[in-house]
C-alpha positions as CSV (number, residue, x, y, z in Angstrom):
1,M,0.0,0.0,0.0
2,H,2.9,2.3,0.7
3,T,6.3,2.9,-1.0
4,F,8.2,3.0,2.2
5,H,8.7,0.7,5.2
6,I,9.9,1.3,8.8
7,P,13.1,-0.7,9.4
8,V,14.0,-2.3,12.7
9,M,15.4,0.2,15.3
10,G,17.1,-0.9,18.4
11,L,15.4,-3.6,20.3
12,S,12.4,-1.8,21.7
13,Y,11.9,1.1,19.4
14,T,9.9,-0.9,16.9
15,I,9.0,-3.8,19.2
16,D,5.2,-3.1,18.7
17,T,5.3,-0.8,15.7
18,P,3.0,-3.1,13.6
19,V,0.3,-2.7,16.3
20,K,0.5,1.0,15.7
21,V,0.9,1.3,11.9
22,A,0.1,-2.0,10.1
23,R,-3.7,-1.2,10.0
24,F,-2.7,1.8,7.8
25,G,-1.0,-0.4,5.3
26,I,2.5,0.5,6.5
27,S,5.0,-2.4,6.8
28,S,7.5,-2.5,9.7
29,V,10.1,-4.7,11.4
30,I,10.2,-6.1,14.9
31,S,13.5,-7.2,16.5
32,I,13.0,-10.7,17.9
33,I,16.4,-11.4,19.5
34,E,15.7,-10.1,23.0
35,D,13.1,-12.7,24.4
36,R,12.9,-11.1,27.9
37,L,11.6,-7.9,26.2
38,I,9.2,-9.9,24.1
39,E,7.9,-11.7,27.3
40,M,7.4,-8.2,28.9
41,M,5.4,-7.1,25.8
42,R,3.3,-10.2,25.9
43,R,2.4,-9.4,29.5
44,H,1.6,-5.8,28.6
45,Y,-0.7,-6.6,25.7
46,Y,-2.5,-9.5,27.3
47,T,-3.1,-7.5,30.4
48,S,-4.2,-4.4,28.5
49,R,-6.7,-6.5,26.5
50,N,-8.0,-8.1,29.7
51,E,-7.0,-11.5,28.5
52,A,-5.3,-14.2,30.6
53,F,-1.5,-14.0,30.5
54,H,0.4,-17.3,30.8
55,P,4.1,-16.7,31.4
56,I,6.5,-18.8,29.4
57,D,9.2,-19.6,32.0
58,T,12.9,-19.8,31.1
59,H,12.9,-23.4,32.5
60,E,10.5,-24.5,29.7
61,T,12.0,-26.4,26.8
62,D,12.5,-24.0,23.8
63,Y,11.1,-21.1,25.9
64,R,12.8,-18.6,23.7
65,A,11.1,-19.7,20.5
66,K,7.8,-20.1,22.3
67,R,7.8,-16.6,23.6
68,I,8.5,-15.2,20.1
69,T,5.9,-17.3,18.4
70,D,3.2,-16.3,20.9
71,Y,4.0,-12.6,20.7
72,L,4.0,-12.6,16.9
73,N,0.6,-14.4,16.9
74,L,-0.7,-11.9,19.4
75,V,0.5,-9.0,17.3
76,N,-1.0,-10.6,14.2
77,R,-4.3,-11.1,15.9
78,M,-4.4,-7.5,17.1
79,V,-3.6,-6.1,13.6
80,N,-6.3,-8.3,12.0
81,E,-8.9,-7.1,14.6
82,Q,-7.9,-3.5,13.9
83,L,-8.3,-4.0,10.2
84,Q,-11.8,-5.4,10.6
85,Q,-12.8,-2.5,12.9
86,L,-11.4,-0.1,10.4
87,K,-13.4,-1.6,7.5
88,R,-16.6,-1.2,9.5
89,M,-16.1,2.5,10.1
90,E,-17.9,5.3,8.3
91,F,-16.1,7.7,6.1
92,R,-16.1,10.6,8.6
93,P,-13.4,13.1,9.3
94,G,-11.1,12.1,12.1
95,T,-11.7,8.3,11.7
96,A,-8.9,5.8,11.2
97,L,-10.6,4.8,7.9
98,V,-10.3,8.3,6.5
99,Q,-6.7,8.5,7.8
100,Y,-5.9,5.3,6.0
101,F,-6.8,6.8,2.6
102,E,-5.5,10.2,3.3
103,M,-2.0,8.8,4.0
104,L,-1.8,6.7,0.8
105,P,0.8,7.8,-1.8
106,P,-0.6,10.2,-4.4
107,H,-0.2,7.7,-7.3
108,H,-1.9,4.8,-5.6
109,P,-5.1,3.7,-7.4
110,L,-7.1,3.6,-4.2
111,K,-6.0,7.2,-3.5
112,Q,-7.5,8.2,-6.8
113,L,-10.6,6.3,-6.1
114,Y,-10.8,7.9,-2.6
115,K,-10.6,11.4,-4.2
116,K,-13.3,10.5,-6.6
117,M,-15.6,9.3,-3.7
118,T,-15.0,12.5,-1.7
119,A,-15.7,14.7,-4.8
120,T,-18.9,13.2,-5.9
121,A,-22.3,14.5,-4.7
122,D,-24.1,11.4,-6.0
123,T,-25.1,9.4,-2.9
124,A,-25.4,6.0,-4.7
125,E,-22.1,6.5,-6.4
126,K,-20.5,7.5,-3.1
127,E,-21.7,4.3,-1.5
128,T,-20.5,2.2,-4.4
129,L,-17.1,3.7,-4.3
130,A,-16.9,3.4,-0.5
131,A,-17.6,-0.3,-0.7
132,R,-14.8,-0.7,-3.3
133,L,-12.4,1.2,-1.1
134,R,-13.2,-1.0,1.9
135,T,-12.5,-4.1,-0.2
136,G,-9.1,-2.8,-1.2
137,I,-7.9,-2.2,2.4
138,Q,-4.8,-4.2,3.3
139,A,-2.6,-4.3,6.3
140,G,1.1,-3.6,6.2
141,S,3.5,-6.6,6.6
142,I,4.6,-7.7,10.0
143,D,8.2,-8.5,9.5
144,V,11.0,-9.5,11.9
145,N,14.7,-8.9,12.1
146,I,17.5,-11.2,13.3
147,M,21.0,-9.8,13.6
148,T,23.0,-12.8,12.4
149,K,26.0,-12.1,14.6
150,V,23.9,-12.3,17.8
151,D,23.9,-16.1,17.9
152,K,25.2,-17.2,21.2
153,N,25.3,-21.0,22.0
154,N,23.0,-22.1,24.8
155,F,23.3,-25.1,27.1
156,D,21.0,-27.2,29.2
157,R,21.1,-27.7,32.9
158,N,23.7,-30.4,32.5
159,G,26.0,-28.2,30.5
160,A,25.2,-30.0,27.2
161,L,24.9,-27.9,24.0
162,I,21.3,-27.5,23.0
163,E,20.9,-28.6,19.4
164,D,19.4,-25.8,17.2
165,G,19.2,-23.8,20.4
166,S,21.5,-20.8,19.7
167,D,20.0,-17.4,20.1
168,A,19.4,-16.6,16.4
169,V,18.3,-20.1,15.5
170,A,15.7,-20.2,18.3
171,A,14.5,-16.7,17.3
172,L,14.1,-17.9,13.7
173,R,12.2,-21.0,14.9
174,G,9.9,-18.6,16.8
175,F,9.1,-16.7,13.6
176,V,8.7,-19.9,11.6
177,N,6.2,-21.4,14.0
178,S,4.0,-18.2,14.1
179,D,0.8,-17.9,12.1
180,L,2.1,-14.8,10.2
181,T,1.6,-15.3,6.5
182,G,3.5,-13.5,3.8
183,S,5.9,-11.9,6.3
184,S,9.7,-11.8,6.0
185,V,12.5,-12.6,8.3
186,I,15.2,-10.0,7.6
187,F,18.8,-11.1,8.2
188,S,21.3,-8.4,8.9
189,A,25.0,-8.1,9.7
190,G,26.3,-10.7,7.2
191,M,26.1,-14.4,6.6
192,N,25.7,-17.0,9.4
193,P,26.0,-20.5,7.9
194,R,24.4,-22.2,10.9
195,L,21.4,-19.9,10.8
196,Y,21.1,-20.2,7.0
197,N,21.4,-23.9,7.1
198,Y,18.5,-24.1,9.6
199,L,16.2,-22.5,6.9
200,E,16.4,-25.8,5.0
201,K,14.6,-27.5,7.8
202,C,11.7,-25.2,7.5
203,P,9.1,-26.1,4.9
204,Q,7.4,-22.7,5.6
205,F,10.0,-21.1,3.2
206,L,9.0,-23.3,0.3
207,P,6.6,-22.0,-2.3
208,D,3.1,-23.3,-2.9
209,D,2.0,-24.5,-6.4
210,D,1.4,-20.9,-7.4
211,G,4.8,-19.8,-6.3
212,N,3.7,-17.9,-3.2
213,F,5.5,-18.1,0.1
214,K,4.0,-18.5,3.5
215,K,7.2,-17.1,5.0
216,K,9.8,-15.1,3.1
217,V,13.5,-14.3,3.4
218,T,15.0,-10.8,3.1
219,I,18.7,-10.1,3.4
220,K,20.2,-6.7,4.3
221,V,23.3,-6.3,2.2
222,S,25.9,-3.6,1.6
223,D,26.7,-4.3,-2.1
224,F,25.9,-6.5,-5.1
225,R,28.6,-9.1,-4.4
226,S,27.2,-9.7,-1.0
227,A,23.7,-10.2,-2.5
228,L,25.1,-12.6,-5.1
229,V,27.1,-14.7,-2.6
230,Q,24.4,-15.0,0.1
231,G,21.6,-15.4,-2.5
232,K,23.5,-18.3,-4.2
233,Y,24.3,-19.9,-0.8
234,L,20.6,-20.1,0.0
235,A,19.4,-20.9,-3.5
236,K,21.5,-24.0,-3.5
237,K,19.5,-25.1,-0.4
238,G,16.2,-24.4,-2.1
239,I,15.6,-21.1,-0.3
240,W,14.6,-18.1,-2.4
241,V,15.6,-14.6,-1.3
242,S,12.5,-12.5,-1.8
243,E,14.2,-9.2,-1.2
244,F,17.7,-7.7,-0.9
245,R,17.6,-4.6,1.3
246,I,20.6,-2.3,0.6
247,E,21.8,-0.2,3.5
248,S,24.4,2.5,3.5
249,G,27.5,1.5,5.4
250,L,27.7,4.8,7.3
251,N,24.6,6.8,6.7
252,C,22.5,4.5,8.9
253,G,21.5,4.0,12.5
254,G,22.7,1.3,15.0
255,H,25.7,-0.8,14.0
256,A,27.6,0.6,11.0
257,F,29.4,-1.5,8.5
258,P,31.6,1.0,6.5
259,S,32.7,-0.2,3.0
260,E,36.1,0.3,1.6
261,G,35.1,3.5,-0.1
262,Y,32.1,2.1,-2.1
263,L,29.3,4.7,-2.1
264,M,25.5,4.2,-2.2
265,G,24.9,5.7,-5.6
266,P,27.3,3.4,-7.6
267,I,26.1,0.4,-5.5
268,L,22.5,1.1,-6.4
269,E,23.5,1.6,-10.0
270,E,25.0,-1.9,-10.1
271,F,21.9,-3.4,-8.7
272,K,19.8,-1.6,-11.3
273,V,22.0,-2.7,-14.2
274,R,22.6,-6.2,-13.1
275,K,19.3,-7.2,-11.4
276,A,18.3,-9.5,-14.3
277,E,21.7,-11.2,-14.0
278,L,21.2,-11.6,-10.3
279,V,17.7,-13.1,-10.7
280,D,18.9,-15.5,-13.4
281,A,21.9,-16.7,-11.4
282,L,19.8,-17.4,-8.3
283,F,16.9,-18.9,-10.2
284,T,19.0,-21.5,-12.0
285,L,20.5,-22.7,-8.7
286,Y,17.1,-22.5,-7.0
287,N,15.3,-24.7,-9.5
288,Q,18.2,-27.2,-9.4
289,A,17.8,-27.4,-5.7
290,L,14.0,-27.9,-5.8
291,K,14.5,-30.6,-8.4
292,S,17.1,-32.5,-6.3
293,K,14.6,-32.4,-3.4
294,G,11.8,-33.9,-5.6
295,L,9.9,-30.7,-5.5
296,K,8.0,-28.8,-8.2
297,T,10.3,-26.5,-10.3
298,F,9.1,-23.2,-11.8
299,K,9.2,-21.8,-15.3
300,Y,9.6,-18.2,-14.1
301,A,11.6,-16.9,-11.1
302,P,9.7,-15.8,-8.0
303,R,9.6,-12.1,-7.4
304,L,12.8,-10.6,-6.1
305,A,12.5,-7.1,-4.7
306,I,15.3,-4.5,-4.2
307,S,14.9,-1.9,-1.6
308,A,17.3,0.6,0.1
309,Q,17.5,2.5,3.4
310,G,19.9,4.8,5.3
311,G,19.7,8.5,5.6
312,I,16.7,9.3,3.3
313,G,15.2,12.6,4.4
314,T,13.2,14.2,1.7
315,A,10.5,13.3,-0.8
316,A,12.8,14.2,-3.7
317,E,15.5,11.8,-2.4
318,D,12.8,9.1,-2.0
319,E,11.6,9.6,-5.5
320,L,15.2,9.5,-6.9
321,L,15.8,6.1,-5.3
322,R,12.4,4.6,-6.4
323,N,12.3,6.1,-9.9
324,Y,15.8,6.4,-11.1
325,Y,17.2,3.3,-9.3
326,Q,13.9,1.4,-9.8
327,L,13.7,0.3,-6.2
328,D,10.6,-1.5,-4.9
329,S,10.6,0.4,-1.6
330,T,12.6,2.6,0.7
331,G,13.3,2.4,4.4
332,W,12.6,5.4,6.6
333,G,14.0,4.7,10.1
334,T,15.5,7.5,12.2
335,P,12.8,10.2,11.5
336,F,10.2,7.8,12.8
337,L,11.9,7.9,16.3
338,L,10.1,11.2,16.6
339,V,6.7,9.8,15.7
340,P,5.2,8.4,19.0
341,E,2.3,7.0,16.9
342,A,4.8,4.7,15.2
343,T,7.6,3.9,17.6
344,T,8.1,3.2,21.3
345,V,10.4,5.8,22.9
346,D,10.3,7.0,26.5
347,D,9.8,10.7,27.2
348,A,13.4,11.6,28.2
349,T,14.9,9.9,25.1
350,L,12.3,11.5,22.9
351,Q,13.4,14.9,24.2
352,L,17.0,14.0,23.7
353,L,16.4,12.9,20.1
354,A,14.4,16.1,19.3
355,G,17.3,18.3,20.6
356,A,20.1,16.3,19.0
357,Q,22.9,18.4,17.4
358,Q,25.7,17.4,15.1
359,Q,28.3,17.0,17.9
360,D,25.9,14.8,20.0
361,L,25.9,11.9,17.5
362,V,29.1,9.8,17.4
363,L,30.3,6.8,15.5
364,S,31.2,5.1,18.8
365,R,33.1,2.0,19.9
366,H,30.5,1.3,22.6
367,S,29.2,-2.0,21.1
368,P,30.4,-5.1,22.9
369,I,30.7,-7.0,19.6
370,G,33.4,-4.7,18.4
371,I,31.5,-3.1,15.5
372,R,31.2,0.6,15.2
373,F,27.9,1.9,16.6
374,Y,26.1,5.2,16.2
375,Y,25.4,6.6,19.6
376,L,23.6,9.6,20.8
377,N,25.4,11.3,23.8
378,G,23.4,12.5,26.7
379,S,21.5,9.3,27.3
380,T,20.7,7.9,30.8
381,A,22.8,4.8,29.9
382,Q,25.8,7.0,29.2
383,A,25.3,8.8,32.5
384,E,25.1,5.4,34.3
385,R,28.2,4.1,32.7
386,L,30.3,7.2,33.5
387,L,29.0,7.2,37.1
388,R,30.1,3.5,37.5
389,I,33.6,4.5,36.2
390,Q,33.7,7.4,38.5
391,K,32.9,5.2,41.5
392,G,35.7,2.7,40.5
393,K,33.2,0.0,39.5
394,P,33.1,0.0,35.7
395,G,31.0,-2.4,33.7
396,S,27.4,-3.5,33.7
397,P,25.6,-6.4,35.3
398,C,25.2,-9.0,32.4
399,T,21.6,-10.3,32.7
400,E,20.8,-11.1,29.1
401,K,24.2,-12.4,27.8
402,H,23.2,-12.1,24.1
403,L,26.5,-10.4,23.3
404,S,28.7,-12.8,25.3
405,F,31.4,-13.8,22.8
406,N,34.7,-13.1,24.6
407,T,36.8,-16.0,25.9
408,E,40.0,-14.0,26.7
409,F,39.8,-14.8,30.4
410,T,37.1,-17.4,30.8
411,E,36.1,-20.8,29.3
412,Q,32.5,-19.7,28.9
413,P,32.1,-16.6,26.7
414,I,31.4,-13.3,28.5
415,C,30.4,-9.8,27.3
416,T,33.0,-7.1,27.1
417,A,30.6,-4.6,28.6
418,S,30.2,-6.8,31.8
419,V,31.6,-6.1,35.2
420,Q,33.4,-9.4,35.0
421,Y,35.2,-8.8,31.8
422,Q,36.2,-5.2,32.5
423,T,37.5,-6.1,36.0
424,L,39.7,-8.8,34.5
425,K,40.8,-6.7,31.5
426,I,41.8,-3.7,33.6
427,A,43.8,-5.9,36.0
428,Q,45.6,-7.3,33.0
429,L,46.4,-3.8,31.6
430,K,47.7,-2.7,35.0
431,S,50.1,-5.7,35.1
432,M,51.5,-5.0,31.6
433,E,53.5,-1.9,32.7
434,L,52.5,0.0,29.6
435,Q,53.6,3.6,28.9
436,E,50.9,5.9,30.3
437,E,49.6,7.0,26.9
438,Q,49.2,3.4,25.7
439,Y,47.6,2.4,29.0
440,Q,45.1,5.2,28.9
441,L,44.2,4.4,25.2
442,Q,43.6,0.7,25.9
443,L,41.8,1.5,29.2
444,Q,39.4,3.8,27.4
445,E,38.7,1.1,24.8
446,V,37.6,-1.2,27.7
447,L,35.6,1.4,29.5
448,D,33.8,2.5,26.3
449,K,31.8,-0.7,26.1
450,E,28.2,-0.3,27.1
451,C,25.3,-2.8,27.8
452,L,23.1,-2.7,24.7
453,C,20.8,-5.7,25.5
454,V,19.1,-3.8,28.3
455,G,19.8,-0.3,27.2
456,L,18.1,-0.7,23.8
457,S,15.1,-2.5,25.5
458,N,14.3,-0.2,28.4
459,A,12.5,2.5,26.4
460,A,9.5,0.1,26.0
461,A,9.5,-0.7,29.7
462,L,9.5,3.0,30.6
463,R,6.9,3.9,28.0
464,H,4.5,1.2,29.3
465,N,5.4,1.6,33.0
466,L,6.9,-1.9,33.2
467,V,10.1,-3.4,34.5
468,L,12.4,-5.3,32.2
469,V,15.3,-5.9,34.6
470,K,15.0,-4.9,38.3
471,N,17.0,-1.8,39.2
472,M,18.1,-1.3,35.6
473,T,16.2,1.5,33.8
474,A,18.9,3.3,31.8
475,V,18.3,3.8,28.1
476,N,20.7,4.2,25.1
477,V,19.6,5.1,21.6
478,C,21.3,4.7,18.2
479,P,19.8,7.0,15.6
480,G,21.4,7.6,12.3
481,P,23.0,11.0,11.3
482,N,19.6,12.1,10.0
483,I,18.4,12.8,13.5
484,V,20.1,16.2,13.7
485,Y,17.8,17.5,10.9
486,F,14.5,16.4,12.4
487,N,13.9,18.4,15.6
488,K,10.3,17.9,16.8
489,T,7.8,15.1,17.4
490,V,5.1,14.8,14.7
491,S,2.1,12.7,14.0
492,L,2.1,9.6,11.8
493,Q,0.0,11.5,9.2
494,T,2.5,14.4,9.2
495,M,5.6,12.2,8.7
496,T,3.8,10.2,5.9
497,D,2.9,13.5,4.3
498,H,6.5,14.6,4.5
499,I,7.7,11.3,2.8
500,Y,5.3,11.9,-0.1
501,G,6.1,15.6,-0.4
502,R,2.7,16.9,0.8
503,V,4.5,18.8,3.6
504,N,8.2,19.7,4.2
505,L,9.4,19.1,7.8
506,L,12.9,20.3,6.8
507,E,11.9,23.7,5.5
508,G,14.8,26.1,5.8
509,S,17.2,23.3,6.9
510,S,20.8,23.2,5.7
511,R,20.7,19.4,5.4
512,P,22.9,18.1,2.6
513,H,21.6,15.8,0.0
514,L,21.4,12.1,0.9
515,L,24.3,11.1,-1.4
516,I,26.4,14.1,-0.3
517,K,25.9,13.3,3.3
518,E,27.1,9.7,2.9
519,L,30.1,11.0,1.0
520,Q,30.9,13.4,3.8
521,L,30.6,10.6,6.4
522,Y,33.1,8.5,4.4
523,L,35.5,11.4,4.3
524,D,35.2,11.7,8.0
525,Y,35.8,8.0,8.4
526,L,38.9,8.2,6.1
527,E,40.3,11.0,8.1
528,E,39.8,9.1,11.3
529,Q,41.6,6.1,9.8
530,L,44.5,8.2,8.7
531,Q,44.9,9.5,12.2
532,L,45.3,5.9,13.6
533,P,48.9,4.7,14.3
534,A,50.5,3.4,11.1
535,Q,50.9,-0.3,10.9
536,A,54.7,-0.6,10.6
537,A,54.5,-4.4,10.2
538,Q,52.2,-4.2,7.1
539,P,53.0,-1.0,5.2
540,D,52.2,-2.4,1.7
541,R,48.8,-3.8,2.8
542,Q,48.0,-0.4,4.4
543,N,49.1,1.5,1.3
544,K,46.9,-0.6,-1.0
545,Y,44.0,-0.1,1.3
546,Y,44.2,3.7,1.2
547,D,44.9,3.7,-2.5
548,A,41.8,1.7,-3.2
549,F,39.7,3.7,-0.7
550,C,40.6,7.0,-2.2
551,A,40.1,5.7,-5.8
552,R,36.6,4.4,-5.0
553,L,35.5,7.7,-3.4
554,Q,36.8,9.6,-6.5
555,E,34.9,7.2,-8.7
556,G,31.8,7.9,-6.7
557,I,32.3,11.7,-7.0
558,N,32.8,11.3,-10.8
559,Y,29.6,9.2,-11.0
560,Y,27.6,11.8,-9.1
561,R,28.8,14.5,-11.5
562,Q,27.4,12.5,-14.3
563,L,24.0,12.1,-12.5
564,H,23.8,15.9,-12.1
565,A,24.9,16.5,-15.7
566,A,22.1,14.2,-16.8
567,A,19.6,16.2,-14.7
568,V,18.9,13.1,-12.6
569,I,19.7,15.3,-9.6
570,T,18.7,18.9,-9.9
571,D,19.5,20.1,-6.3
572,S,21.3,23.5,-6.7
573,S,23.5,22.8,-3.7
574,F,24.6,19.5,-5.0
575,I,27.6,20.5,-7.2
576,P,29.1,23.0,-4.8
577,A,28.9,20.4,-2.0
578,L,30.4,17.8,-4.4
579,D,33.3,20.2,-5.3
580,A,34.0,20.7,-1.6
581,A,34.0,17.0,-1.0
582,G,36.4,16.4,-3.9
583,E,38.8,19.0,-2.6
584,R,38.7,17.4,0.8
585,L,39.4,14.0,-0.6
586,Q,42.4,15.3,-2.5
587,M,43.8,16.8,0.6
588,L,43.3,13.6,2.6
589,C,44.8,11.4,-0.1
590,S,47.8,13.7,-0.5
591,R,48.3,13.7,3.3
592,Y,48.3,9.9,3.2
593,S,50.6,9.7,0.1
594,T,53.2,12.0,1.6
595,G,53.2,10.0,4.9
596,Q,51.6,12.7,7.0
597,H,49.2,10.3,8.7
598,T,50.1,9.3,12.3
599,A,53.2,7.2,12.6
600,S,53.4,4.4,15.2
């Protein structure tokens, strides 16, 4: 129904977004990795609906998957009920039914039909058109996200490894066993063979005789090669990827996966040019796999959608992506953090987001899994972490253990944000007799790590007056760079109108174009890398890395000049900003080539 979707944000920020927006035809994504949060949300909604709540205890077999299945079934039931209620409403101002059609994109056939209904004075025709409109109402998709790297092993009471019981696999099973139909599991953060192999055990991902899927697979990728590699891996197992969701490596929220200088524009161009090649390559392997399993093969490939997200902020940018790059949909994430009707954010964090300035958002090293992480300073979680350090008691209690992967000091993996790890690591650093500068650098790296499992979940607890973990209420938030340009809370209707160009929330803003902003972020990243100590042991490898990085950024700049020359982009500020970026790139590359970057 809509040309955009709301991507997953944090753990709690979109935990119940489908309950808020799916009845309006808007698709959104729930993170299903934190089962304690999901159990809390089960309790909240069963109680608020005056229905019996039956806790699923951690001692139950496969409790994690069971919690997820039941929550998704509950969400699905609520959305279906909302949809039926909406269809029974009258077309009166202020009703959800009117809002449904008012929010549709201008080009949608139902939008045109709605305008025709509101314009006619003929009562019989109005009733006929109203009936047709009600028939066309559809809910948005209730999709789920699994970050593939969050896949900790789990053990039974006797210490034996639970087969197919790792965090990500259990979460996937929870989705598979739900009664959601036509929904997607979205895999992010790279390929996880164990997780992907489990898909082969799930008939729900096989097509019916008409080529339709009960459950679908979407993979978030950074470039064409990643899509081809992961798509082929799954196609050989008889699993079709229904969508590749391209995300900018730096102009995004949450964990960032910067490329080696590849920019969004050229990446999207490659998908546009080579999409047929991608479909053909995957379909050949897919049909072979179906045949080897004794299943029906197909004459034509199932639908493969291409979407993109990361830093989109204006209707013009959205249209550029959908029209020129021929995308099936776009993802709008960070701006929706300021839409209480769509996301779940506590009041203090909402105020922090609305007042965010450029200097407040950092590409931090706070994530315990060692991946760069966008972080908004000023959060209650930051204050809590700094207070613990000040008191000489750094680290967080580790109640969830989803990010427990470090075995530097222990046989069982632990989290680098935990009290246990930081105590052991700081003791080790003190025993190493490092020079003060080196000691402080390494110490800061340890102290930077922050609990994300609870911090990214607590907003929902605070919003609904619940308790996730006793005596732990701090919140951290991870918006993308776009947050500094959106500075007030708005309604769902207003944000949707902004996306479709009916209103402009950025009037008078000096926000750079989507593609320019990403280029600037890569220049910032390159400059940061050049300031790191030079690797004396591998100078050739480092030289090749910077040579390639600079060359790819320059290729991207040249490509953007061609887009502007062809009037694909007509923004008057585009070329001056591109010129400035080009000059900065030359300065950085010349600094590197003359050896002016930091020496070890």
